[in-house]
VEXDREN-2710 file (C-alpha; in Angstrom, 1 decimal):
% VEXDREN-2710
k/r/px/py/pz
1/MET/110.0/134.1/122.4
2/GLN/111.9/133.9/125.7
3/LEU/113.0/130.5/126.8
4/THR/115.6/129.5/129.4
5/THR/118.9/128.0/128.4
6/LEU/117.9/124.6/129.9
7/THR/114.5/124.6/128.1
8/THR/116.1/125.6/124.8
9/GLY/118.7/122.9/125.2
10/LEU/116.2/120.2/125.9
11/ILE/114.0/121.2/123.0
12/VAL/116.9/121.4/120.5
13/GLY/118.4/118.1/121.8
14/THR/115.1/116.3/121.3
15/ILE/114.7/117.6/117.8
16/ALA/118.4/116.8/117.0
17/VAL/117.9/113.2/118.1
18/TYR/114.9/112.9/115.8
19/MET/116.7/114.4/112.8
20/ILE/119.8/112.3/113.3
21/GLY/117.6/109.3/113.5
22/MET/116.0/110.1/110.1
23/ILE/119.5/110.5/108.5
24/LEU/120.6/107.2/110.0
25/ILE/117.7/105.4/108.4
26/GLY/118.8/106.9/105.1
27/VAL/122.3/105.6/105.7
28/VAL/121.2/102.1/106.6
29/VAL/118.7/101.7/103.8
30/SER/121.0/103.2/101.2
31/LYS/122.8/99.8/101.2
32/LYS/119.8/98.2/99.8
33/ASN/119.7/100.4/96.7
34/SER/121.1/97.7/94.3
35/SER/119.2/99.1/91.3
36/THR/117.1/102.0/90.1
37/ASP/114.0/99.9/90.6
38/VAL/114.8/99.7/94.3
39/TYR/115.8/103.3/94.5
40/TYR/112.6/104.6/92.8
41/LEU/110.0/102.0/94.0
42/GLY/111.6/100.0/96.8
43/GLY/111.5/96.8/94.7
44/ARG/107.8/96.6/95.5
45/GLN/108.6/95.3/99.0
46/LEU/106.5/97.5/101.3
47/GLY/104.4/95.8/103.9
48/PRO/100.8/96.8/104.6
49/LEU/101.4/99.0/107.6
50/VAL/104.4/100.8/106.2
51/THR/102.4/101.3/102.9
52/ALA/99.4/102.8/104.8
53/MET/101.3/105.0/107.2
54/SER/103.9/106.2/104.6
55/ALA/101.2/107.0/102.1
56/GLU/99.3/109.1/104.6
57/ALA/102.3/110.7/106.2
58/SER/103.6/111.8/102.8
59/ASP/100.1/113.0/102.0
60/MET/99.5/115.2/105.1
61/SER/102.7/117.3/105.1
62/SER/103.1/120.4/107.3
63/TRP/99.6/121.3/106.1
64/LEU/98.2/118.9/108.8
65/LEU/100.0/120.5/111.7
66/MET/100.1/124.1/110.5
67/GLY/97.9/124.8/107.5
68/LEU/94.7/123.1/108.7
69/PRO/94.7/124.3/112.3
70/GLY/95.5/127.8/110.9
71/VAL/92.4/127.7/108.7
72/ALA/90.2/126.7/111.7
73/LEU/91.7/129.4/113.9
74/PHE/91.6/132.1/111.3
75/GLY/87.9/131.6/111.1
76/ILE/87.7/132.9/114.6
77/ILE/90.3/135.7/114.6
78/GLY/90.1/136.8/110.9
79/GLY/87.1/139.1/111.1
80/GLY/84.1/136.9/111.8
81/GLY/84.6/133.6/109.8
82/THR/83.1/130.2/110.5
83/PHE/84.1/126.6/110.8
84/ALA/82.9/125.9/107.3
85/GLU/86.2/126.0/105.2
86/ALA/88.1/123.8/107.6
87/PHE/85.2/121.3/107.9
88/TRP/84.4/120.9/104.3
89/THR/88.1/120.7/103.3
90/ALA/88.8/118.0/105.9
91/ALA/85.7/116.1/105.1
92/GLY/86.6/116.1/101.4
93/LEU/90.1/114.8/102.1
94/ALA/88.8/112.1/104.4
95/VAL/86.4/110.8/101.8
96/GLY/89.0/111.2/99.0
97/THR/91.5/109.2/101.0
98/TYR/89.2/106.2/101.5
99/LEU/88.0/106.2/97.9
100/ASN/91.5/106.4/96.6
101/TRP/92.5/103.3/98.6
102/LEU/89.3/101.6/97.6
103/VAL/89.2/102.4/93.9
104/THR/92.8/103.0/92.8
105/ALA/95.2/101.0/95.0
106/LYS/94.8/97.4/93.9
107/PRO/94.1/98.1/90.2
108/LEU/97.2/100.4/90.0
109/ARG/99.4/97.9/91.8
110/VAL/98.4/95.1/89.4
111/TYR/98.5/97.2/86.2
112/SER/101.8/98.9/87.0
113/GLU/103.6/95.6/87.6
114/HIS/102.1/94.0/84.5
115/ILE/103.4/96.8/82.2
116/HIS/106.7/97.2/84.2
117/ALA/106.1/100.8/85.3
118/ASN/108.1/102.3/88.2
119/THR/106.9/105.9/88.0
120/ILE/103.6/107.6/87.2
121/PRO/104.8/108.9/83.8
122/ASP/106.0/105.4/83.1
123/PHE/102.5/104.0/83.9
124/PHE/100.8/106.5/81.6
125/SER/103.2/106.0/78.8
126/ASN/103.3/102.2/79.0
127/ARG/99.6/101.9/79.5
128/PHE/99.0/103.4/76.0
129/HIS/102.0/101.8/74.3
130/GLU/103.5/105.2/73.6
131/LYS/106.3/105.3/71.1
132/GLY/107.3/108.9/70.8
133/GLY/107.3/109.8/74.5
134/ALA/105.2/113.0/74.4
135/LEU/102.8/111.9/77.3
136/LEU/105.9/110.7/79.3
137/ALA/107.6/114.0/78.9
138/ILE/104.6/116.1/79.6
139/SER/103.8/114.1/82.8
140/ALA/107.3/114.4/84.1
141/ILE/107.4/118.1/83.5
142/ILE/104.1/118.6/85.3
143/ILE/105.4/116.7/88.2
144/VAL/108.4/119.0/88.5
145/ILE/106.3/122.2/88.0
146/PHE/103.9/121.4/90.8
147/PHE/106.3/119.6/93.2
148/VAL/108.6/122.7/93.5
149/PRO/106.0/124.9/95.3
150/TYR/104.7/121.8/97.2
151/THR/108.2/121.0/98.5
152/ALA/108.7/124.7/99.2
153/SER/105.7/124.7/101.5
154/GLY/107.5/122.1/103.6
155/PHE/110.7/124.2/103.7
156/ALA/108.7/127.2/104.7
157/SER/107.2/125.2/107.6
158/VAL/110.7/124.5/109.0
159/GLY/111.7/128.1/108.7
160/LYS/108.5/129.3/110.5
161/LEU/108.9/126.7/113.2
162/PHE/112.4/127.7/114.3
163/ASN/111.9/131.4/113.6
164/THR/108.9/131.5/115.9
165/LEU/110.3/129.4/118.7
166/PHE/113.9/130.6/118.9
167/ASP/113.7/133.9/117.0
168/VAL/116.5/132.8/114.7
169/ASP/116.8/133.9/111.1
170/TYR/114.0/132.3/109.0
171/HIS/116.1/131.9/105.9
172/THR/119.0/130.2/107.7
173/VAL/117.0/127.5/109.4
174/MET/114.8/127.0/106.3
175/ILE/117.9/126.2/104.3
176/ILE/119.3/123.8/107.0
177/GLY/116.0/122.0/107.2
178/ALA/115.9/121.6/103.4
179/LEU/119.4/120.2/103.4
180/VAL/118.6/117.6/106.1
181/ILE/115.5/116.4/104.1
182/ALA/117.5/116.3/100.9
183/LEU/120.3/114.3/102.6
184/TYR/118.3/111.3/103.8
185/THR/116.3/111.3/100.5
186/VAL/119.5/111.3/98.4
187/LEU/121.0/108.6/100.5
188/GLY/118.2/106.1/100.9
189/GLY/115.8/106.6/98.0
190/PHE/112.2/105.2/98.1
191/LEU/112.8/102.7/101.0
192/ALA/114.3/105.4/103.2
193/SER/111.5/107.8/102.4
194/SER/108.9/105.1/103.2
195/PHE/110.4/103.8/106.4
196/THR/111.0/107.4/107.8
197/ASP/107.4/108.2/106.8
198/PHE/106.2/105.3/109.0
199/VAL/108.2/106.6/112.0
200/GLN/107.1/110.2/111.3
201/ALA/103.4/109.3/111.1
202/ILE/103.8/107.9/114.7
203/ILE/105.5/111.1/115.9
204/MET/102.9/113.2/114.2
205/THR/100.1/111.3/116.0
206/ILE/101.8/111.7/119.4
207/ALA/102.3/115.5/118.7
208/LEU/98.6/116.0/117.8
209/VAL/97.4/114.1/120.9
210/LEU/99.7/116.1/123.3
211/VAL/98.7/119.5/121.8
212/LEU/95.0/118.6/122.0
213/TRP/95.4/117.5/125.6
214/TYR/97.0/120.8/126.5
215/CYS/94.4/122.9/124.7
216/ILE/91.6/121.2/126.6
217/SER/93.4/121.6/129.9
218/ALA/94.1/125.3/129.2
219/ALA/90.4/125.9/128.5
220/GLY/89.3/124.2/131.7
221/GLY/87.7/121.3/129.9
222/TRP/86.2/120.4/126.5
223/SER/83.0/122.4/126.9
224/GLY/85.0/125.6/127.8
225/ALA/87.1/125.3/124.7
226/VAL/84.1/124.7/122.5
227/GLN/82.2/127.6/124.0
228/ALA/85.2/130.1/123.7
229/ALA/85.0/130.0/119.9
230/ASP/81.3/130.5/119.7
231/ASP/81.6/133.4/122.2
232/ALA/84.2/135.1/120.0
233/VAL/82.2/134.5/116.8
234/PRO/78.5/133.8/117.3
235/GLY/77.5/131.1/114.9
236/TYR/81.1/130.0/114.4
237/TYR/80.2/126.3/114.1
238/SER/78.0/126.9/111.2
239/LEU/78.9/125.0/108.1
240/ASN/78.1/128.0/106.0
241/ALA/79.8/131.4/105.7
242/PRO/78.5/134.2/108.1
243/ASP/76.5/135.8/105.3
244/GLY/75.2/132.5/104.1
245/SER/77.1/132.7/100.8
246/TYR/78.2/129.1/100.8
247/SER/76.1/127.7/97.9
248/PRO/76.1/124.0/97.0
249/LEU/78.7/124.8/94.4
250/THR/81.0/126.4/97.0
251/ILE/80.7/123.4/99.3
252/ALA/81.3/121.0/96.4
253/SER/84.5/122.9/95.5
254/LYS/85.8/122.7/99.1
255/PHE/84.8/119.0/99.2
256/ALA/86.6/118.6/95.8
257/TRP/89.9/118.5/97.7
258/GLY/89.3/114.8/97.8
259/LEU/89.5/114.5/94.0
260/GLY/93.2/115.5/94.3
261/TYR/94.1/112.1/95.7
262/PHE/93.6/110.3/92.4
263/GLY/96.5/112.3/90.9
264/MET/99.0/112.6/93.7
265/PRO/102.3/110.9/92.4
266/HIS/103.9/110.5/95.9
267/ILE/100.8/108.7/97.2
268/LEU/100.1/106.6/94.1
269/LEU/103.7/105.4/94.1
270/ARG/103.0/103.8/97.5
271/PHE/100.2/101.8/96.0
272/MET/102.5/100.6/93.3
273/ALA/105.2/99.6/95.8
274/ILE/103.1/97.4/98.2
275/GLU/104.5/93.8/98.4
276/ASP/101.3/91.8/98.9
277/LYS/98.3/92.8/96.8
278/GLU/96.1/90.7/99.0
279/LYS/96.8/93.0/102.0
280/ILE/95.8/96.3/100.5
281/LYS/92.5/96.1/102.5
282/ILE/94.6/96.3/105.7
283/SER/96.4/99.3/104.4
284/ARG/93.2/101.0/103.4
285/ARG/91.6/100.6/106.8
286/VAL/94.7/101.7/108.7
287/GLY/95.4/104.7/106.5
288/SER/91.7/105.9/106.4
289/ILE/91.3/105.7/110.1
290/TRP/94.5/107.5/110.8
291/VAL/93.6/110.3/108.4
292/VAL/90.2/110.9/110.0
293/ILE/91.6/110.9/113.5
294/SER/94.6/113.1/112.7
295/MET/92.6/115.7/110.7
296/GLY/89.9/115.7/113.4
297/CYS/92.6/116.5/116.0
298/ALA/94.2/119.2/113.7
299/VAL/90.9/121.1/113.2
300/THR/90.0/120.8/116.8
301/ILE/93.5/122.2/117.8
302/GLY/92.9/125.2/115.6
303/VAL/89.5/125.8/117.3
304/PHE/90.7/125.2/120.8
305/GLY/94.0/127.1/120.2
306/TYR/92.0/130.3/120.3
307/THR/91.7/129.8/124.1
308/VAL/95.4/129.3/124.4
309/ALA/96.1/132.4/122.3
310/LYS/93.8/134.5/124.5
311/LYS/95.2/133.1/127.7
312/PHE/98.8/134.1/126.8
313/ASN/97.7/137.4/125.1
314/LEU/99.2/136.2/121.8
315/LEU/96.6/137.9/119.7
316/ALA/97.9/141.3/120.7
317/ASP/101.1/140.6/118.8
318/ALA/100.9/142.2/115.4
319/ASN/103.0/139.3/114.0
320/PHE/100.7/136.6/115.3
321/ASP/100.3/133.9/112.6
322/ALA/97.3/131.5/112.9
323/GLU/99.3/128.8/111.1
324/ARG/101.9/128.8/113.9
325/ILE/99.4/128.0/116.7
326/ILE/100.9/124.6/117.5
327/ILE/104.3/126.2/117.8
328/TYR/103.0/128.7/120.2
329/ILE/101.3/125.9/122.2
330/SER/104.5/123.9/122.3
331/GLU/106.4/126.9/123.7
332/ALA/103.8/127.2/126.5
333/ILE/104.1/123.5/127.3
334/SER/107.9/123.8/127.4
335/LYS/107.7/126.3/130.2
336/MET/106.0/123.8/132.6
337/GLY/109.3/122.1/133.4
338/PRO/112.2/120.1/132.0
339/LEU/110.1/117.0/131.2
340/PHE/107.6/119.2/129.4
341/ALA/110.5/120.8/127.4
342/ILE/111.3/117.3/126.1
343/ILE/107.6/116.9/125.3
344/SER/107.7/120.2/123.5
345/GLY/110.6/119.0/121.5
346/LEU/108.6/115.9/120.5
347/ILE/105.7/118.1/119.4
348/LEU/108.0/120.3/117.3
349/SER/109.5/117.1/115.9
350/GLY/106.0/116.2/114.8
351/ILE/105.8/119.3/112.7
352/LEU/109.2/118.4/111.2
353/ALA/107.9/114.9/110.6
354/ALA/104.9/116.1/108.7
355/THR/107.2/118.4/106.7
356/MET/110.0/115.9/106.0
357/SER/107.8/112.9/105.2
358/THR/106.0/114.8/102.4
359/ALA/109.0/116.7/101.1
360/SER/111.1/113.5/100.8
361/GLY/108.3/111.7/98.9
362/GLN/107.9/114.7/96.5
363/MET/111.6/115.0/95.9
364/LEU/111.9/111.4/95.0
365/ALA/108.9/111.4/92.7
366/ALA/110.3/114.4/90.9
367/ALA/113.8/113.0/90.8
368/SER/112.6/109.7/89.3
369/SER/110.6/111.5/86.7
370/VAL/113.5/113.7/85.6
371/SER/116.1/110.9/85.7
372/GLU/114.2/108.0/84.4
373/ASN/111.5/109.6/82.2
374/LEU/113.4/112.6/80.8
375/ILE/117.1/112.1/80.9
376/HIS/117.2/108.3/80.5
377/ARG/114.5/108.2/77.9
378/PHE/115.5/111.1/75.7
379/PHE/119.2/111.9/76.3
380/MET/121.0/109.0/77.9
381/LYS/119.3/105.8/76.7
382/ASP/122.3/103.6/77.6
383/MET/122.6/105.1/81.2
384/SER/123.6/102.5/83.7
385/HIS/121.8/101.8/87.0
386/GLU/124.6/103.6/88.9
387/LYS/124.4/106.7/86.7
388/GLY/120.6/106.6/87.0
389/ILE/120.8/106.8/90.7
390/LEU/123.4/109.5/90.5
391/VAL/121.2/111.6/88.2
392/ALA/118.2/111.1/90.5
393/ARG/120.3/112.3/93.5
394/ALA/121.4/115.3/91.5
395/THR/117.8/116.1/90.7
396/VAL/116.9/115.9/94.4
397/VAL/119.6/118.6/95.0
398/LEU/118.2/120.7/92.2
399/ILE/114.6/120.4/93.5
400/THR/115.9/121.4/96.9
401/ILE/117.5/124.6/95.5
402/LEU/114.4/125.6/93.6
403/GLY/112.2/124.8/96.6
404/VAL/114.4/127.1/98.8
405/ILE/114.0/129.9/96.3
406/PHE/110.3/129.4/96.2
407/ALA/110.0/129.4/100.0
408/TRP/112.1/132.5/100.4
409/ASN/109.1/134.7/101.4
410/PRO/108.4/134.0/105.1
411/ASP/104.9/135.4/104.9
412/SER/103.6/133.0/102.3
413/SER/100.6/130.9/103.3
414/ILE/101.3/127.1/103.6
415/PHE/97.7/126.3/103.1
416/ARG/97.4/128.4/99.9
417/ILE/100.6/127.0/98.4
418/VAL/99.6/123.4/99.1
419/SER/96.1/124.2/97.7
420/PHE/97.5/125.3/94.4
421/ALA/99.9/122.3/93.9
422/TRP/97.3/119.9/95.1
423/GLY/94.9/121.2/92.5
424/GLY/97.5/121.0/89.8
425/PHE/98.2/117.3/90.4
426/GLY/94.6/116.4/90.9
427/ALA/93.4/118.0/87.7
428/SER/96.4/116.9/85.5
429/PHE/96.6/113.3/86.6
430/GLY/93.4/112.4/88.5
431/PRO/91.0/112.0/85.6
432/LEU/93.6/110.2/83.4
433/MET/94.4/107.8/86.3
434/LEU/90.8/106.8/86.7
435/CYS/90.2/106.5/82.9
436/ALA/93.5/104.6/82.4
437/LEU/92.4/102.0/85.1
438/PHE/88.7/101.7/84.3
439/TRP/87.8/102.9/80.8
440/LYS/89.1/100.7/78.0
441/LYS/88.3/103.3/75.2
442/THR/90.9/105.8/76.5
443/ASN/93.6/106.4/74.0
444/LEU/96.9/108.2/73.8
445/LYS/95.6/111.4/72.2
446/GLY/92.8/111.6/74.8
447/ALA/95.4/111.1/77.6
448/ILE/97.6/113.9/76.3
449/ALA/94.6/116.2/75.9
450/GLY/93.4/115.4/79.4
451/VAL/96.8/116.0/81.1
452/LEU/97.4/119.3/79.3
453/SER/93.9/120.7/79.7
454/GLY/93.8/119.9/83.4
455/GLY/97.1/121.5/84.1
456/ILE/96.5/124.6/82.0
457/MET/93.0/125.1/83.4
458/ILE/94.4/125.2/87.0
459/PHE/96.4/128.4/86.0
460/VAL/93.6/129.9/84.0
461/TRP/90.9/129.4/86.7
462/LYS/93.2/130.5/89.5
463/PHE/94.6/133.6/88.0
464/LEU/92.1/134.7/85.4
465/LEU/88.6/133.5/86.3
466/ALA/88.6/133.2/90.1
467/PRO/89.4/137.0/90.5
468/LEU/86.1/137.7/88.7
469/GLY/84.2/136.5/91.8
470/GLY/80.7/135.1/91.9
471/ILE/80.3/131.6/90.4
472/PHE/84.0/131.6/89.4
473/GLU/85.2/132.0/93.0
474/ILE/85.6/128.3/93.7
475/TYR/88.5/126.0/94.2
476/GLU/90.1/125.6/90.8
477/LEU/90.5/121.8/91.2
478/LEU/86.8/121.1/90.6
479/PRO/86.3/122.8/87.2
480/ALA/89.8/121.8/86.0
481/PHE/89.1/118.1/87.0
482/ILE/85.8/118.1/85.0
483/ILE/87.4/119.8/82.0
484/SER/90.3/117.3/81.9
485/LEU/87.8/114.4/82.1
486/LEU/85.7/115.8/79.3
487/PHE/88.8/116.3/77.1
488/ILE/89.9/112.7/77.7
489/VAL/86.5/111.3/76.8
490/VAL/85.8/113.5/73.8
491/VAL/89.2/113.3/72.2
492/SER/89.5/109.5/72.7
493/LEU/86.1/108.9/71.0
494/ALA/86.8/111.5/68.3
495/THR/90.1/109.9/67.3
496/GLY/88.9/106.3/67.1
497/GLY/89.8/104.9/70.5
498/PRO/92.9/102.8/71.4
499/GLY/94.5/100.1/69.3
500/GLU/93.8/96.4/69.5
501/GLU/96.9/95.6/71.5
502/VAL/96.1/98.3/74.1
503/GLU/92.5/97.0/74.5
504/LYS/93.8/93.4/74.7
505/GLU/96.2/94.3/77.4
506/PHE/93.5/96.2/79.3
507/ASP/91.3/93.0/79.3
508/GLU/94.3/90.9/80.5
509/VAL/94.9/93.2/83.4
510/LYS/91.2/93.3/84.2
511/ALA/91.0/89.5/84.3
512/LEU/94.2/89.3/86.4
513/ARG/92.7/91.8/88.9
514/ARG/89.5/89.7/89.2
515/SER/91.5/86.5/89.8
516/ILE/93.3/88.2/92.7
517/GLY/89.9/89.3/94.2
END
């Protein structure tokens, strides 16, 4: 794409200010990392607004500003699709967000503090009074397995962004972006990740609003933008496929994206870190409203972006990528003048914000699992706090390297990568998290069976059953979640349930939760 030197300079300058700001937050906050408890969980000091916005910013990732608009737009340009996949996916996520806050946040905050758990593997292991560490190790390994591709999707977003806008080498800028994300995560730990997420959520919101405004203006008004999609694909706004093939099961599988929330480590950690348990209601309202508005804007941008793509004849380019529509729009905005070039830089910073907020949270969750739950527990039991933080930082670097390797293909779909990793966490941890919090009869053997069956079934369904088509061609999270839940229940009951101490502790936490209200 051809931009003037001035325009390019203003865009790059705006992005540079943003990225330097994120690193500075990491530097400042790093001084507060007095222990691994603070580095991994912020000492449980997060206020309600930071909790809400950091949880949702770390949730949305580049999927919000690239993947979701791309799905909506591809329904128009991809050979006669509809609005259905984007709508049902976003609706499931909105409902899942609210239910996760409503059902999981306070119980997990209370329970995790009571049993002294700083990570998700810690919580599962301590919840069942595990001695050998099998559940701890399996949970930590699953976190690493699924966070590598998830983090890679963020690195790919950075590469696609700069490659599209400035026609620079995808691999070079992807690596630079990964290094910046790793740098402030290594420096600041959980607090830096949370506070930068708060700032990044604000930037993401501004970016969405500005792009939506431009799309509406380019189409000559709201009604023109709405009509353009329906003219291109008659019946586009149907909530079914063009051939009517969306059965109730298909819709349920799309809606099942919401189930993933109950197993997302980087989101659940925010629940564990909130300072005041009484203010979780504030966080729930703020977070849920932000998610609905932001996803609504993202889907609308994908639909209305078709008008912009037609106006600038972008669809004629054989390399046109629906997931880059916001990047194309930001370039169009930048050509309107110097002030608009700065606005364009702010929009592009919004994409970086979405990417960096999620990647940093994922890196930290993976690092804490490796350092605290694997190395400390099994190999270096006398490891000091200082060495613990050093190992965690080294793990962040390792995750960064693996993520870069995984993101090496510039043609990979951000939406599909996130979909797979999301399903993996949702099926492996979601059923167990709900049972651990609310079903007293869950035992250690049932927990191990549930985590393993959910994680394995994601691979089996995705790569062996889904290709068969028909009833098997649904999002793998739904069947894997159900199977994991069944294994937990059946194995727990078949092996005699939990011990007396575990049941007694469950009742204590339940009473404590009720006393808080």
